[in-house]
C-alpha positions as CSV (number, residue, x, y, z in Angstrom):
1,M,45.1,-105.5,-214.5
2,A,43.0,-103.1,-213.5
3,V,43.1,-99.4,-216.2
4,T,41.1,-96.6,-214.4
5,A,41.5,-94.1,-217.7
6,H,39.4,-92.6,-219.0
7,R,41.9,-91.4,-221.5
8,R,43.5,-93.5,-223.5
9,A,42.8,-96.0,-221.6
10,S,41.9,-98.4,-224.9
11,E,45.8,-97.3,-225.4
12,Q,46.7,-97.6,-221.7
13,G,45.2,-101.8,-221.8
14,G,46.0,-102.6,-224.9
15,A,49.7,-102.0,-224.6
16,F,50.1,-104.3,-221.3
17,E,47.9,-106.9,-223.3
18,R,50.6,-107.8,-225.6
19,H,52.3,-108.5,-222.7
20,G,49.8,-110.5,-222.2
21,A,48.0,-109.2,-219.1
22,R,43.9,-109.3,-219.2
23,V,42.6,-106.0,-218.7
24,E,39.5,-105.2,-217.1
25,Y,38.1,-101.1,-217.9
26,A,36.7,-99.2,-214.6
27,P,37.3,-95.6,-215.6
28,A,36.2,-94.0,-212.9
29,L,36.9,-89.7,-213.9
30,K,36.7,-88.4,-217.5
31,I,37.9,-84.3,-217.8
32,T,34.5,-81.7,-219.4
33,P,34.4,-78.5,-220.1
34,L,32.3,-76.5,-217.8
35,D,28.9,-76.3,-217.7
36,E,29.0,-72.6,-217.9
37,D,32.7,-70.3,-219.5
38,D,31.8,-67.0,-217.5
39,D,34.5,-67.6,-214.9
40,V,37.1,-68.9,-217.6
41,V,36.6,-65.9,-219.8
42,A,36.2,-63.3,-217.5
43,A,39.5,-64.8,-216.8
44,A,40.5,-64.7,-220.0
45,R,39.9,-61.5,-219.8
46,E,41.6,-60.2,-216.5
47,T,44.6,-61.0,-218.1
48,V,44.9,-59.3,-221.0
49,A,44.1,-56.3,-219.1
50,S,46.0,-56.8,-217.0
51,G,49.0,-57.2,-218.8
52,P,51.8,-59.8,-219.2
53,G,52.7,-61.3,-215.7
54,T,53.9,-65.1,-214.5
55,V,51.9,-67.8,-215.3
56,L,51.5,-72.0,-214.0
57,V,50.3,-73.7,-216.8
58,T,49.2,-77.2,-214.9
59,T,48.5,-79.2,-217.7
60,G,48.5,-78.9,-221.6
61,Y,45.1,-79.5,-222.3
62,G,43.8,-76.6,-219.5
63,L,45.8,-74.1,-221.1
64,K,44.5,-75.5,-224.7
65,R,40.1,-75.6,-223.4
66,W,41.8,-72.4,-221.6
67,L,42.2,-70.6,-226.0
68,A,40.0,-72.2,-227.0
69,V,36.7,-70.7,-224.9
70,A,38.8,-67.2,-225.9
71,Q,38.6,-67.8,-229.0
72,E,34.8,-68.3,-229.2
73,H,34.5,-64.6,-227.6
74,G,37.4,-63.2,-229.8
75,L,40.3,-63.0,-227.0
76,H,42.5,-65.6,-228.5
77,D,45.7,-63.6,-230.8
78,E,45.3,-61.3,-227.4
79,L,44.9,-63.7,-225.4
80,L,47.8,-65.3,-226.4
81,A,50.3,-62.6,-227.6
82,V,49.9,-61.5,-223.6
83,L,51.0,-65.3,-222.5
84,R,53.7,-65.5,-224.9
85,A,55.3,-61.5,-223.5
86,S,54.2,-63.6,-219.7
87,T,56.5,-66.0,-217.5
88,V,55.4,-68.7,-217.6
89,L,56.0,-71.7,-215.9
90,A,54.7,-75.2,-216.3
91,R,54.4,-78.2,-214.3
92,G,56.2,-81.1,-216.5
93,A,56.9,-81.8,-220.0
94,K,53.1,-82.4,-221.2
95,A,52.4,-78.9,-220.2
96,R,55.6,-77.9,-221.1
97,G,54.8,-79.3,-224.9
98,Q,52.2,-77.0,-224.9
99,L,53.3,-73.8,-224.7
100,Q,55.6,-75.2,-227.0
101,A,53.2,-75.4,-229.9
102,L,51.5,-72.5,-229.4
103,E,55.7,-70.5,-229.0
104,I,55.0,-69.2,-226.3
105,P,58.2,-69.5,-223.9
106,C,58.6,-72.1,-220.6
107,A,60.8,-69.8,-218.1
108,Y,61.0,-72.7,-215.8
109,T,58.9,-76.6,-216.4
110,G,58.6,-78.6,-212.7
111,S,60.6,-82.7,-212.4
112,S,58.4,-83.7,-210.1
113,G,55.3,-83.0,-211.2
114,R,53.7,-81.2,-208.3
115,T,52.5,-78.2,-208.7
116,A,53.9,-76.6,-205.1
117,E,58.0,-77.7,-207.2
118,L,56.7,-74.2,-209.5
119,V,55.0,-72.3,-206.0
120,D,58.5,-73.1,-205.1
121,R,59.9,-71.1,-207.3
122,V,58.3,-68.3,-207.8
123,L,58.5,-68.0,-204.3
124,E,62.7,-68.0,-204.0
125,D,61.5,-64.3,-206.4
126,P,58.3,-63.3,-205.3
127,P,57.5,-61.1,-208.6
128,R,55.2,-57.7,-209.1
129,G,51.6,-58.2,-210.9
130,T,49.4,-61.5,-210.6
131,V,50.1,-64.6,-211.1
132,T,47.6,-66.4,-212.9
133,V,47.5,-70.4,-212.1
134,Q,45.6,-72.1,-214.3
135,L,44.3,-74.8,-212.0
136,H,44.5,-78.9,-213.2
137,G,40.2,-80.4,-212.8
138,T,40.7,-79.6,-208.9
139,A,42.1,-76.6,-206.9
140,D,44.7,-76.8,-205.0
141,H,43.8,-74.4,-201.7
142,E,47.2,-74.8,-199.9
143,Q,49.7,-73.2,-203.2
144,L,46.8,-70.4,-204.1
145,E,47.3,-70.4,-200.0
146,R,50.3,-69.8,-199.6
147,L,50.8,-68.4,-203.1
148,R,48.4,-65.0,-201.6
149,A,50.8,-65.6,-197.7
150,A,53.6,-64.0,-199.2
151,A,50.5,-60.7,-200.5
152,L,50.9,-61.9,-204.6
153,S,47.6,-61.3,-205.9
154,V,46.8,-64.8,-207.2
155,R,44.4,-65.2,-210.7
156,V,42.6,-69.1,-211.6
157,V,41.2,-70.4,-213.8
158,A,39.6,-73.8,-214.5
159,P,38.9,-74.6,-218.0
160,Y,37.9,-78.0,-216.7
161,R,36.2,-80.1,-214.7
162,W,37.0,-83.5,-213.0
163,A,33.0,-86.2,-213.6
164,S,32.4,-88.9,-213.3
165,A,33.4,-92.6,-215.8
166,D,31.5,-94.7,-214.3
167,E,29.4,-97.0,-216.0
168,G,26.8,-99.5,-214.5
169,S,28.2,-99.4,-211.5
170,R,31.8,-101.2,-212.8
171,L,34.0,-98.9,-209.6
172,A,31.5,-101.5,-207.4
173,E,32.9,-104.7,-209.5
174,L,36.6,-103.2,-209.3
175,V,36.5,-102.9,-205.4
176,R,34.6,-106.1,-204.5
177,G,37.1,-107.6,-207.6
178,I,40.3,-105.9,-205.0
179,A,38.7,-107.7,-202.0
180,A,38.4,-111.0,-203.3
181,G,42.2,-111.3,-204.1
182,E,40.8,-111.4,-208.5
183,V,42.7,-108.2,-209.3
184,D,46.7,-108.0,-209.6
185,Y,47.2,-105.1,-210.9
186,V,45.4,-102.0,-210.5
187,T,45.8,-98.7,-212.7
188,F,45.9,-94.8,-211.5
189,T,46.9,-92.0,-213.6
190,A,44.9,-89.1,-211.8
191,A,44.8,-88.5,-208.3
192,P,40.9,-87.8,-207.9
193,A,40.6,-91.6,-209.6
194,V,42.5,-92.5,-206.3
195,D,39.8,-91.0,-204.5
196,A,36.5,-92.6,-206.5
197,V,38.5,-95.5,-206.4
198,L,38.7,-95.8,-201.6
199,D,35.2,-93.7,-202.2
200,A,33.9,-96.7,-204.0
201,A,35.2,-99.3,-201.5
202,R,33.7,-97.0,-198.7
203,E,30.1,-97.4,-200.3
204,A,30.3,-100.8,-201.1
205,G,31.5,-101.3,-197.1
206,C,35.1,-103.1,-198.0
207,L,37.4,-99.7,-197.9
208,D,39.6,-101.2,-194.7
209,T,39.4,-105.1,-197.1
210,V,40.8,-103.3,-200.1
211,V,43.0,-101.0,-199.0
212,T,44.8,-104.7,-197.0
213,A,43.9,-105.9,-200.4
214,L,46.6,-102.9,-201.9
215,R,49.0,-102.6,-198.8
216,D,50.0,-106.0,-198.2
217,G,48.8,-107.1,-201.4
218,P,47.7,-109.6,-203.1
219,C,46.3,-106.3,-205.2
220,T,49.8,-104.3,-206.3
221,A,48.3,-100.4,-206.8
222,V,49.7,-98.4,-209.4
223,A,50.6,-94.7,-210.2
224,I,51.5,-93.2,-212.9
225,G,53.6,-90.2,-211.0
226,P,54.6,-88.3,-207.3
227,V,50.7,-86.3,-207.5
228,C,49.0,-89.5,-208.4
229,V,50.3,-91.4,-205.3
230,Q,49.6,-88.6,-203.4
231,P,45.8,-90.6,-202.0
232,L,47.6,-93.6,-202.1
233,E,50.3,-93.2,-199.0
234,E,47.6,-90.9,-197.3
235,A,46.1,-93.3,-197.1
236,G,48.8,-95.7,-196.2
237,I,49.1,-97.3,-199.3
238,H,53.5,-97.6,-199.5
239,N,53.8,-99.7,-202.0
240,A,52.5,-98.1,-205.5
241,V,55.1,-99.0,-208.5
242,V,55.8,-94.9,-210.1
243,P,57.6,-95.4,-213.4
244,E,60.0,-93.2,-212.7
245,R,59.5,-90.9,-216.4
246,F,55.9,-89.4,-215.4
247,R,55.1,-91.7,-219.3
248,L,52.5,-94.5,-220.5
249,G,55.1,-96.8,-221.7
250,A,57.4,-96.2,-218.2
251,M,54.1,-97.2,-216.9
252,V,53.4,-100.6,-219.0
253,K,57.3,-100.9,-218.2
254,A,57.4,-100.3,-214.6
255,V,54.2,-103.0,-214.5
256,C,55.6,-106.0,-216.2
257,D,59.7,-105.3,-214.2
258,H,57.4,-105.7,-211.2
259,A,55.2,-108.3,-211.8
260,A,58.6,-110.3,-213.5
261,A,60.3,-109.9,-210.7
262,A,57.7,-110.9,-208.4
263,A,57.5,-114.0,-210.6
264,S,61.2,-115.0,-209.8
265,R,59.8,-114.3,-205.9
């Protein structure tokens, strides 16, 4: 079992080890604060100045960090008040949980884990005022353009970014192991991590072999949800294990069920 996560990697690996797996760690990406918070502060000031609007929260961590940056610049209480008075949509349960912790009313929670679902909801009845979109590490240009194409005023806030977590060329070792048939499962908890692994395979000169191994075996890709699985499907890998609930425990169970079924066959 290869774990590509950085955050909660030991928790995930420990769960698999309790089920008898041998676990290797090859963290692909990690969440890091921006080097400069100027844009995050500017988004806070603009949100406070414009008053209540529509806000799309894609990650609980992103919302928490945005408010932390606002706190550092004396804007926390004003920003929180505006968010509580806004129409706020959450991309998933984790984002909704952070809203509840902050006592920010949540008008809608997505069930698919996709930003596109929130944009669909907004476009059903386009609001007046600005739509603020909290990004989750990378900009979803397609969804931002959908909002702009509807003549909506769009503000983006990017409280963090993805950065490489590869240490000691672990990703290179991982992709060579997949290509050599030495890995049974490789897990992904973020879509950018899939891209990082495929890029590592490309740099190692074994991309085609890795894609074939993930598509036809012996290695099975595991994605924690529908957003995470997209880059795999775009690469032609349509047999990834995806749990019904987008949670770590559900992912571990889905893998164990898959392994048991494979063993019985």
